[in-house]
Each structure stands twice: as C-alpha cells, then as structure tokens.
N, C-alpha and C positions, 0 to 999 in steps of 0.2 A: 732352439726354443728361446723365446724372448721373455725376459723378466720385466714385469710391469711394476712401476712404482705404485704402492698401495694408495697414495693420494689420487693418482690418475684413475685407477680402477674404481675407487669410491665415487669420483666425479662422474665417470661413465655410467655407473649404476644409478646415481641420482638423476642424471639426465634421462635415462630410460624410464625411470619411475615417473618423472615429471611428464613425459610424453604420454604415458598411459593414463595418468590422471587428467590431463588436458582432453584426451579423447572421451573419457567418461563424463567430464563436465559438458562437453559439446553434446553428448548423447542426452543428458538429462535437462540441461538448462537452455540450450539453443534450439527451441522447437520452431519449426516452420508452420506447424498446425497449432494455432492458438486455442482451438476448441478443446484440446486436451487439458490445458491449464484451467480453463473456465469450468471444467467439471468438478474441480476440487470443492469440497464442502466448506472447508475452513477458509476464513478471510486470508487474503494474500498480502494485504497492506493496510495501513491506517493513514487517513488524511491529517494534515497539519491543521491545528485549530488555535485561533487567538480568542481570548475571553476578556471582556471588559465589563466592569460593574458600574452602573449608573444608579445611585441611590439603592433601591431594592431590586432593580431589574438587571438582567444580564444581556449583553450583546455577544454573539458568537460569530466569528468569521471562519469559514471552513473552506480549505482549498480543494476544489473538485473539478478541475478542468476536464472537459470531455464527458461530463456526466450531466444528464438531464434530470429534472424533478421526478419524472416517472421511474427513474432508476434508483431512487432514494427512499429509504424507510427510516422513520425516526420514532423514538419512544422516550417519554418522560414519565418516570415512575418514582414517586417520593423524591429522593435526592440523587437519582440516577438519570443520566442522559445517554442514550445510545443512538448512533447513526450508523446505518449500514446500507450497502447497495452493491452495485457492480459497474465498473467502467469497462466497456468493450475494448479489446485489443485492436490495434491497427496493423494489418499485415503489410509488410514491406517486401520489396523485390530483392531477391538474393539472400545470402547468408547474413545473419545478424553478427555484427562485429562488436557492438556495444548496446546494452539495453539498460537505461536509467529510468525510464518512465514506467511506473507500475500500472498494471491492468488486472482485471479480474475482480473477484469479490473483495470488498473492504468492510471494515468495522472499526469504530472508535467508541469507547465508553469513558464517560466522565462522571466524577462525583461532584455534584453541585454544592455550593456553600450552605444552602438551606433546602429543606423539602418544599413542596408545593409551588412549582413553577408552571406557567401556562404559556404555550407558544402563541404569540400575538402577531408576529410579522415574519414573513419569509420572502427573500428575494435571491434569485440566482442570476448573477451578472458577471460576465467575463471570467467564468470559471470559479467564482467565489460565492459560496452560499452564505448569506447574512441572515441571522436569526435574532429575534428579540424574544426573550423569556421574561414575562412579568411574574413577580412573586405575589401570591395571594395567601390569605390566612383562613 
C-alpha cells in the first residue's frame, strides 16, 4: 500500500473539482444556440454612456454597436431616462473559446440632473447613439 502525502492528495482533489466546475461552466455559459439566451426576460448587459451638459441641455453618447434604431426603446419621465433594447447574437463556427461581446437584451437607467427634458435630436452613427435632451420648464 502506498502512503500519499496529504499535500499531494489535496492537490489531486482540487484539480478534480476544478475539472468538474469547468464542465459545468461550459454547459451553462458556452451555448452554441444563442436563441436560448435571448429568451431571458431580464436585461443581460448595460451600454456605456457619456453625458455632457451644455447650458441647460444634455448630450448623451451611448455605445450600441450592432444595434439599429428599430431595436431601441427610450423613455424620459420626470428626471428618469431609460434606454432598452436588444442586440442580436452572432453565431460563430465551432466552440466558443472567449466571449467578450455582450448580446441579448440590454437596459440602462439614469437619473437626470433636473426633471423636464425633451428629446430633440437623435443620430446613430458608427455604433454610437447621440442624443440631445433640451430642458423645458
């Protein structure tokens, strides 16, 4: 009978558990069928937003590459701004090795500095949505 060093035994056990966890990760997060992820009701990601103030008006720049205006919904109510929508996933060939680009439903909520803004200009160019919000009284 061979006596194993407890350090070696613990290392072997940790490696086995790591292998099992990696298998579960592949099962849940590396989906070849992206339609499963798109069925989730909750937003999966939030776009980055830059906000600039010009006198009483606001300019917002929102990163939305791969999204069209038809896939976006916006709401301004009192001092709340909400943008939501969906970016379709792009199926690749083979098994996913790394996935950094978010897809699926998105939502971002902001509290504006004052209530009573009106959307007066909107442009989507090169994956950046530019909005102008004018404050009214």
